[in-house]
C-alpha positions as CSV (number, residue, x, y, z in Angstrom):
1,X,45.5,33.6,-21.7
2,X,43.4,34.1,-18.1
3,X,46.2,33.5,-15.3
4,X,45.7,30.6,-13.3
5,X,45.8,32.6,-10.4
6,X,42.2,33.9,-11.3
7,X,41.3,30.2,-11.5
8,X,39.9,30.5,-7.7
9,X,38.5,33.8,-8.0
10,X,36.2,32.8,-11.0
11,X,34.6,29.5,-8.8
12,X,34.6,32.0,-6.0
13,X,31.8,33.8,-8.1
14,X,30.3,31.3,-9.8
15,X,29.8,29.5,-6.2
16,X,28.4,32.8,-5.1
17,X,25.7,32.9,-8.3
18,X,24.6,29.6,-7.7
19,X,24.0,30.0,-4.4
20,X,21.7,33.0,-5.3
21,X,19.9,31.3,-8.2
22,X,19.3,28.5,-5.1
23,X,18.0,30.7,-2.8
24,X,15.6,32.7,-5.7
25,X,12.2,32.0,-5.4
26,X,10.5,29.4,-7.4
27,X,7.5,30.1,-9.7
28,X,4.2,28.1,-9.2
29,X,1.9,27.4,-6.1
30,X,3.7,26.7,-3.0
31,X,1.9,23.2,-1.7
32,X,-0.4,23.6,1.4
33,X,-1.1,20.4,3.4
34,X,-5.1,20.0,3.1
35,X,-6.9,20.8,6.5
36,X,-8.4,17.9,8.0
37,X,-12.7,18.4,8.0
38,X,-14.1,20.2,10.5
39,X,-16.4,17.6,11.6
40,X,-16.6,16.0,15.1
41,X,-17.6,12.7,15.0
42,X,-18.5,10.0,12.3
43,X,-21.7,9.0,13.1
44,X,-24.7,11.5,13.6
45,X,-25.7,12.0,17.2
46,X,-24.0,10.6,20.2
47,X,-22.0,7.1,19.1
48,X,-23.5,4.1,20.5
49,X,-22.0,1.8,22.3
50,X,-22.1,-2.1,21.7
51,X,-24.2,-4.5,23.6
52,X,-22.5,-7.2,25.9
53,X,-23.2,-9.9,23.5
54,X,-21.4,-13.7,24.8
55,X,-18.4,-13.0,27.2
56,X,-17.2,-9.8,26.4
57,X,-18.9,-6.0,26.3
58,X,-16.4,-4.6,23.9
59,X,-16.1,-0.1,24.2
60,X,-15.4,2.3,22.2
61,X,-12.0,4.6,23.2
62,X,-12.3,8.0,22.8
63,X,-8.7,9.2,21.0
64,X,-7.5,5.9,22.2
65,X,-4.2,5.2,20.5
66,X,-3.3,2.2,18.1
67,X,-0.3,-0.2,18.8
68,X,1.6,-0.4,15.9
69,X,1.2,-4.1,16.0
70,X,-2.2,-4.3,16.6
71,X,-3.1,-8.0,15.6
72,X,-1.5,-9.0,18.8
73,X,-4.6,-8.0,20.5
74,X,-5.8,-10.5,19.1
75,X,-4.1,-12.7,21.7
76,X,-3.2,-15.5,19.3
77,X,0.7,-16.3,19.0
78,X,-0.6,-18.1,16.0
79,X,-2.0,-15.4,14.1
80,X,1.1,-13.6,15.3
81,X,3.5,-16.1,13.6
82,X,2.4,-16.2,10.5
83,X,2.0,-12.3,10.2
84,X,5.4,-12.5,10.8
85,X,6.5,-14.7,8.5
86,X,3.8,-12.7,5.7
87,X,5.6,-9.2,6.7
88,X,9.3,-11.0,5.2
89,X,8.1,-12.7,2.3
90,X,5.1,-11.4,1.0
91,X,5.9,-10.4,-2.7
92,X,3.7,-7.6,-2.1
93,X,5.7,-6.4,0.6
94,X,8.8,-6.9,-1.9
95,X,7.4,-4.8,-4.2
96,X,7.0,-1.8,-2.2
97,X,9.7,-1.6,-0.6
98,X,11.8,-1.8,-4.0
99,X,9.0,0.9,-5.8
100,X,10.1,3.2,-2.7
101,X,13.7,2.3,-3.4
102,X,13.4,3.4,-6.6
103,X,11.7,7.0,-5.9
104,X,14.3,7.8,-3.5
105,X,17.2,7.0,-5.8
106,X,15.0,9.2,-8.3
107,X,15.4,11.9,-5.9
108,X,18.7,11.7,-5.5
109,X,19.5,11.6,-8.6
110,X,17.2,14.7,-9.9
111,X,19.0,16.3,-6.8
112,X,22.2,16.5,-8.8
113,X,21.3,19.1,-10.8
114,X,21.5,21.8,-8.3
115,X,25.4,21.7,-9.1
116,X,27.2,21.7,-11.7
117,X,28.1,19.1,-14.8
118,X,32.0,18.3,-15.1
119,X,33.1,16.2,-17.8
120,X,36.4,15.4,-19.3
121,X,37.6,14.2,-22.2
122,X,41.0,13.4,-24.0
123,X,41.7,12.6,-27.8
124,X,44.7,12.1,-29.8
125,X,44.5,13.6,-33.2
126,X,47.1,12.8,-36.4
127,X,46.3,14.6,-39.5
128,X,48.0,14.9,-43.3
129,X,47.5,18.6,-44.9
130,X,47.8,20.4,-48.0
131,X,50.6,22.6,-48.4
132,X,48.6,24.3,-50.8
133,X,45.8,25.2,-48.7
134,X,48.0,27.9,-46.7
135,X,49.1,29.9,-50.0
136,X,52.3,30.3,-48.3
137,X,55.6,29.6,-51.3
138,X,58.0,27.0,-50.2
139,X,55.6,24.6,-48.2
140,X,55.6,21.2,-48.1
141,X,53.6,19.4,-50.4
142,X,52.2,17.9,-47.6
143,X,52.4,18.3,-44.0
144,X,51.5,15.6,-40.8
145,X,51.2,16.7,-37.4
146,X,49.5,15.1,-34.1
147,X,47.1,16.8,-32.2
148,X,47.2,16.2,-28.6
149,X,43.9,17.8,-26.8
150,X,42.6,17.4,-23.0
151,X,39.7,19.6,-21.8
152,X,37.5,20.3,-19.0
153,X,33.8,21.2,-19.6
154,X,31.4,22.6,-16.6
155,X,28.4,23.8,-17.4
156,X,25.6,24.9,-14.6
157,X,22.3,25.7,-15.7
158,X,20.9,28.1,-12.8
159,X,18.0,27.2,-11.4
160,X,16.7,31.1,-11.9
161,X,13.3,30.3,-11.4
162,X,13.1,27.1,-9.7
163,X,12.2,24.7,-12.2
164,X,14.6,22.0,-10.8
165,X,13.6,22.8,-7.5
166,X,9.6,21.8,-8.6
167,X,11.0,18.9,-10.4
168,X,12.6,18.0,-7.2
169,X,10.1,18.7,-4.8
170,X,7.5,16.8,-7.0
171,X,9.9,13.4,-7.2
172,X,10.3,13.6,-3.6
173,X,6.4,14.0,-3.3
174,X,6.2,10.6,-5.6
175,X,8.6,9.4,-3.2
176,X,6.1,10.2,-0.4
177,X,3.4,8.5,-1.7
178,X,5.8,4.8,-2.6
179,X,6.3,5.3,1.0
180,X,2.5,5.2,2.2
181,X,1.7,3.1,-0.5
182,X,4.3,0.8,1.9
183,X,2.4,1.5,4.4
184,X,-0.9,0.6,2.9
185,X,0.7,-3.0,1.8
186,X,1.3,-3.5,5.5
187,X,-2.0,-2.5,6.6
188,X,-3.7,-4.4,3.6
189,X,-1.6,-7.6,4.3
190,X,-2.3,-7.5,7.8
191,X,-5.3,-7.3,8.0
192,X,-6.4,-9.7,4.8
193,X,-4.3,-12.2,6.9
194,X,-6.4,-11.4,9.9
195,X,-10.1,-11.7,8.4
196,X,-8.8,-14.6,6.6
197,X,-7.8,-16.0,9.8
198,X,-11.7,-15.0,11.1
199,X,-13.2,-16.2,8.2
200,X,-11.1,-20.0,7.9
201,X,-12.3,-20.0,12.0
202,X,-15.4,-19.1,11.4
203,X,-15.9,-22.2,8.1
204,X,-14.3,-24.4,10.4
205,X,-17.3,-23.8,13.9
206,X,-19.7,-23.8,10.7
207,X,-18.2,-27.0,9.2
208,X,-18.1,-28.5,13.3
209,X,-21.7,-27.2,14.1
210,X,-23.3,-28.6,11.2
211,X,-21.6,-31.8,11.8
212,X,-23.4,-31.7,15.3
213,X,-26.7,-31.5,14.2
214,X,-26.1,-34.4,10.9
215,X,-24.6,-36.2,14.2
216,X,-28.2,-35.6,15.5
217,X,-30.1,-36.1,12.6
218,X,-28.7,-39.3,12.0
219,X,-29.6,-40.6,15.6
220,X,-32.7,-39.5,15.7
221,X,-33.1,-41.4,11.9
222,X,-32.4,-44.7,13.9
223,X,-34.7,-43.8,16.8
224,X,-37.3,-43.5,14.1
225,X,-36.3,-46.7,12.2
226,X,-36.9,-48.5,15.0
227,X,-39.7,-47.5,15.9
228,X,-41.0,-48.1,12.4
229,X,-39.8,-51.4,12.8
230,X,-41.9,-51.5,16.0
231,X,-44.7,-49.9,14.1
232,X,-45.2,-47.1,16.3
233,X,-43.8,-44.8,12.9
234,X,-44.6,-44.7,9.1
235,X,-42.2,-44.9,6.3
236,X,-43.2,-41.1,5.3
237,X,-41.5,-40.0,9.0
238,X,-38.8,-42.2,8.2
239,X,-38.2,-40.5,4.8
240,X,-38.8,-36.8,5.1
241,X,-35.8,-37.6,8.1
242,X,-33.6,-39.0,5.6
243,X,-34.3,-36.1,3.4
244,X,-33.8,-34.0,6.5
245,X,-29.9,-35.1,7.1
246,X,-29.3,-35.5,3.2
247,X,-29.5,-31.8,2.7
248,X,-27.5,-30.8,5.9
249,X,-24.9,-33.1,4.6
250,X,-24.7,-31.5,1.5
251,X,-23.7,-27.8,3.0
252,X,-20.6,-30.1,3.8
253,X,-18.6,-29.5,0.3
254,X,-19.5,-25.8,-0.1
255,X,-18.3,-25.4,3.4
256,X,-15.1,-27.3,2.7
257,X,-14.2,-26.0,-0.6
258,X,-14.7,-22.5,0.5
259,X,-11.9,-23.9,3.9
260,X,-9.1,-25.1,1.3
261,X,-9.6,-21.7,-0.6
262,X,-9.6,-20.0,2.4
263,X,-6.0,-21.7,3.3
264,X,-4.5,-21.1,-0.2
265,X,-5.4,-17.5,0.1
266,X,-3.2,-17.4,3.5
267,X,-0.5,-19.4,1.8
268,X,-0.9,-16.6,-1.1
269,X,0.0,-13.6,1.7
270,X,3.0,-15.0,3.4
271,X,4.5,-15.7,-0.7
272,X,4.4,-19.4,-0.6
273,X,2.6,-22.1,-3.0
274,X,-0.6,-23.9,-2.1
275,X,0.8,-27.4,-2.3
276,X,4.0,-26.3,0.2
277,X,2.2,-23.9,2.8
278,X,2.1,-25.2,5.9
279,X,0.3,-22.7,9.0
280,X,-2.1,-23.9,12.2
281,X,-5.3,-24.4,12.0
282,X,-7.4,-21.0,13.4
283,X,-10.4,-21.7,15.5
284,X,-12.8,-18.8,17.2
285,X,-11.7,-19.9,20.3
286,X,-8.1,-19.6,19.9
287,X,-8.8,-15.9,19.2
288,X,-9.4,-13.5,22.0
289,X,-11.8,-10.2,20.8
290,X,-10.2,-7.3,22.3
291,X,-12.6,-5.4,25.0
292,X,-11.5,-1.8,24.3
293,X,-11.8,0.0,20.7
294,X,-9.9,3.2,19.6
295,X,-11.7,5.5,18.2
296,X,-9.6,8.6,17.2
297,X,-9.9,12.2,16.3
298,X,-11.4,13.0,13.4
299,X,-8.9,15.4,13.2
300,X,-6.4,12.6,13.4
301,X,-8.1,10.4,11.0
302,X,-6.5,12.1,8.0
303,X,-2.4,11.9,9.8
304,X,-3.1,8.0,9.7
305,X,-4.8,7.0,7.3
306,X,-2.1,5.8,4.9
307,X,-4.9,6.1,1.6
308,X,-4.8,10.1,2.5
309,X,-1.7,10.7,3.0
310,X,-0.6,8.6,-0.6
311,X,-3.6,11.2,-1.9
312,X,-2.3,14.1,0.0
313,X,1.2,12.9,-1.5
314,X,-0.5,13.1,-5.2
315,X,-2.2,16.4,-5.0
316,X,1.7,18.0,-3.7
317,X,3.6,16.2,-6.8
318,X,1.1,17.6,-9.4
319,X,1.0,21.0,-7.5
320,X,4.8,20.9,-8.3
321,X,4.4,20.1,-11.9
322,X,2.6,23.4,-12.0
323,X,5.9,25.5,-11.0
324,X,7.8,22.8,-13.5
325,X,5.5,24.1,-16.4
326,X,5.6,27.8,-15.7
327,X,9.5,27.8,-15.5
328,X,10.0,26.5,-18.4
329,X,8.0,29.4,-20.3
330,X,10.6,31.3,-18.8
331,X,14.4,31.9,-19.3
332,X,17.0,29.5,-19.2
333,X,20.1,30.3,-18.7
334,X,22.9,28.3,-19.2
335,X,26.7,28.6,-18.0
336,X,29.5,27.1,-19.5
337,X,33.7,26.6,-19.0
338,X,35.3,24.9,-21.1
339,X,39.2,24.7,-20.0
340,X,42.2,22.6,-21.6
341,X,45.5,21.6,-23.3
342,X,46.2,21.6,-27.2
343,X,49.6,20.3,-27.9
344,X,52.2,18.6,-30.9
345,X,53.6,16.5,-29.2
346,X,51.9,14.3,-25.7
347,X,55.3,15.8,-23.0
348,X,54.5,19.9,-23.9
349,X,50.2,19.0,-23.4
350,X,50.4,20.4,-19.9
351,X,52.9,23.6,-20.1
352,X,51.6,26.8,-19.7
353,X,51.4,27.9,-23.1
354,X,49.1,25.0,-23.9
355,X,46.2,26.4,-21.6
356,X,43.3,26.8,-23.7
357,X,40.0,28.1,-22.4
358,X,36.4,29.5,-23.2
359,X,33.7,30.9,-21.0
360,X,30.4,31.6,-22.4
361,X,26.7,32.3,-21.1
362,X,23.5,31.6,-23.1
363,X,20.0,32.8,-22.3
364,X,17.4,31.2,-24.3
365,X,13.7,32.2,-23.8
366,X,10.5,30.5,-25.4
367,X,9.2,32.4,-27.9
368,X,6.7,30.7,-30.3
369,X,6.1,26.9,-29.8
370,X,2.5,26.4,-31.0
371,X,0.8,27.0,-27.5
372,X,2.9,24.2,-26.6
373,X,4.2,25.2,-23.1
374,X,0.8,27.6,-22.4
375,X,-1.0,23.6,-22.9
376,X,1.2,21.6,-21.0
377,X,0.8,24.1,-18.2
378,X,-2.6,24.4,-18.3
379,X,-2.4,20.8,-18.4
380,X,-1.1,20.6,-15.1
381,X,-3.2,22.6,-13.6
382,X,-6.3,20.4,-14.2
383,X,-3.6,17.6,-12.6
384,X,-3.8,19.1,-9.8
385,X,-7.7,19.9,-9.7
386,X,-7.9,16.5,-10.2
387,X,-5.7,15.6,-7.8
388,X,-7.5,17.9,-5.0
389,X,-10.8,16.0,-5.8
390,X,-9.1,12.5,-5.7
391,X,-7.7,13.7,-2.3
392,X,-11.7,14.9,-1.1
393,X,-13.0,12.1,-2.4
394,X,-10.7,9.7,-0.3
395,X,-10.7,11.8,2.9
396,X,-14.7,11.2,2.3
397,X,-14.3,7.4,2.3
398,X,-12.1,7.2,5.1
399,X,-14.6,8.9,7.5
400,X,-17.9,6.4,5.5
401,X,-15.4,3.3,6.3
402,X,-15.2,4.2,10.1
403,X,-18.3,4.9,10.2
404,X,-19.3,2.0,8.2
405,X,-17.0,0.2,11.1
406,X,-18.1,1.3,14.3
407,X,-21.8,0.8,13.1
408,X,-21.7,-2.4,12.3
409,X,-19.6,-3.4,15.2
410,X,-22.7,-1.9,17.1
411,X,-25.3,-4.5,14.9
412,X,-22.9,-7.4,15.6
413,X,-22.7,-7.3,19.1
414,X,-26.7,-6.8,18.8
415,X,-27.1,-9.8,16.4
416,X,-24.4,-12.0,18.3
417,X,-26.3,-11.4,21.5
418,X,-29.9,-12.3,19.5
419,X,-28.6,-15.8,17.7
420,X,-27.5,-16.3,21.2
421,X,-30.8,-16.3,22.7
422,X,-31.7,-17.7,19.4
423,X,-29.5,-20.8,20.1
424,X,-30.8,-21.5,23.4
425,X,-34.8,-20.9,22.0
426,X,-34.2,-23.3,19.2
427,X,-32.4,-26.2,21.3
428,X,-35.0,-26.1,23.7
429,X,-37.8,-26.3,21.5
430,X,-36.3,-29.5,19.7
431,X,-35.5,-30.8,23.0
432,X,-40.1,-30.4,23.8
433,X,-41.2,-31.3,20.7
434,X,-38.8,-34.5,20.5
435,X,-40.2,-35.5,23.7
436,X,-43.8,-34.7,22.2
437,X,-43.2,-36.7,19.5
438,X,-42.3,-40.0,21.1
439,X,-44.8,-39.6,23.7
440,X,-47.5,-38.9,20.0
441,X,-48.5,-35.7,21.4
442,X,-46.7,-33.6,18.5
443,X,-46.3,-34.5,15.0
444,X,-42.7,-35.1,12.8
445,X,-43.4,-32.5,10.7
446,X,-43.3,-30.6,14.0
447,X,-40.3,-32.2,15.1
448,X,-38.3,-31.6,11.6
449,X,-39.3,-27.6,11.3
450,X,-37.8,-27.7,15.2
451,X,-34.3,-29.4,13.9
452,X,-33.8,-26.7,11.1
453,X,-34.2,-24.2,13.1
454,X,-32.0,-25.2,15.1
455,X,-29.7,-26.1,13.0
456,X,-29.3,-22.1,11.0
457,X,-29.2,-20.7,14.7
458,X,-26.2,-22.8,15.4
459,X,-24.9,-21.9,12.5
460,X,-26.0,-18.2,12.3
461,X,-24.8,-17.7,15.9
462,X,-21.1,-18.6,14.4
463,X,-21.6,-16.5,11.8
464,X,-22.2,-13.6,14.1
465,X,-19.6,-14.2,16.4
466,X,-17.2,-14.9,13.5
467,X,-18.7,-10.6,12.1
468,X,-17.7,-9.8,15.0
469,X,-13.6,-10.2,15.2
470,X,-13.8,-9.2,11.2
471,X,-15.0,-6.4,11.6
472,X,-13.0,-5.9,15.0
473,X,-9.7,-6.4,12.6
474,X,-11.6,-3.9,9.9
475,X,-12.4,-0.9,12.7
476,X,-8.3,-0.8,13.2
477,X,-7.5,-1.4,9.4
478,X,-10.4,2.1,8.8
479,X,-8.4,3.9,11.7
480,X,-4.8,3.6,9.8
481,X,-3.5,0.5,11.8
482,X,-0.9,3.2,14.1
483,X,1.7,2.3,11.4
484,X,3.3,5.6,13.5
485,X,3.9,3.4,15.9
486,X,5.7,0.6,14.0
487,X,9.8,0.6,12.9
488,X,9.9,-2.3,11.5
489,X,9.1,-0.9,8.2
490,X,11.9,1.2,8.1
491,X,14.1,-1.7,8.3
492,X,13.3,-2.9,4.8
493,X,13.8,0.2,2.5
494,X,17.6,-0.2,2.3
495,X,19.8,-0.3,-0.9
496,X,19.5,-3.9,-2.1
497,X,20.4,-5.3,-5.0
498,X,19.3,-9.0,-5.5
499,X,17.0,-10.0,-7.3
500,X,15.2,-13.4,-5.7
501,X,12.8,-15.3,-7.5
502,X,13.5,-18.5,-5.2
503,X,9.7,-19.5,-4.7
504,X,8.6,-19.6,-7.8
505,X,11.4,-21.8,-9.1
506,X,10.2,-24.9,-10.9
507,X,6.8,-23.3,-11.1
508,X,6.8,-20.9,-13.8
């Protein structure tokens, strides 16, 4: 029997051995964050500045930081309120937050493997034994006895080659992935709301422009009707004007359907049912186009993009799995100690004479498993290679997104300036041709052509103006959305065990 005074020494030795094992090296490659691409810009040559269009001349500002609430730069209280509502009630964000909490709990759970495990067992056993089994003369033919047992079992697997540490590292990388997946969800949600609000505003403006044109065409139809009654216009002119007005009015149902669908999309973003959604109606005049547009340094883009950081975490996780697979091929060392009390009476259970103990150490080394462990390691290496390729593709796509958006913004300004000129020219041409037609100096076919040109120019101007807003939002999204300057996301990622589906009660 080991004296009880030896137990502190044994505990100290175990603690020292534990520290030595945890301080040891871990097999497998150590992850290093890939370096940013060595490039100086996003487009070939110098970055072109957008021309002045409308009343605003946007300009690109190199290395300007992005605010966490970048959408506030559009100076729309209604838009800000809608996004705040979405950030609070979006089911997509709730799912991403829960996924992050799950990942963090898995990391904490796996860290428990760093420490010994202990279990307590208590048993009371009543037996009837045969005296013949003992071979002792005069022993009773049968013997009844009770055995009370209380034991504490402590076991510890030495992380001699870092397999457990690599598992924790991999789970932490998974938690990092979920963290940036949450940031990506925030960015996608806010950018989608801005884009949808801009689309709604564009549709409202297109509907208004079409209705204005239809109103003008109706007035022209009334004039032709009076002229026809006076014998100054033909029935053919009247029929052509009727057809033009009908064609203009025929475009309105499609626009109104698209507008209703955009409203439904906004309802989805804020976690509401379409029939229950009530929110501000957006117009292009209610939004202010930001003057200064940030252009982050290429070396910073990979740090700012949540999707790039997601794939960085996946690469880290895949790298850690190589270490796990390698450690599984090496010896596994386990220490186990059992200390307890055995007594025939419960009152004697904790007396010194009833102490029993066992100390054991085991080493297991896989010898032959049909190539299983080798192929698992090779599979882990291949998975890391795949993750590296996916990371590279994501970085390339990120730079493409920024480049495409910068080029689009330059083109948007050019297109809007051209459309402004086209509207002015079409309006002037239509005005002159109407006057000439009334005096007999122009055919009605010329007037109809001018009306169609003017209508197309009005709608084209609205679309060009809206596209400029949408691509401005796309630039903020392409550059990462300024999540590193936002703190509201952290408050949502807390321990939460509640499950709510209130929005869907009675609808599922």
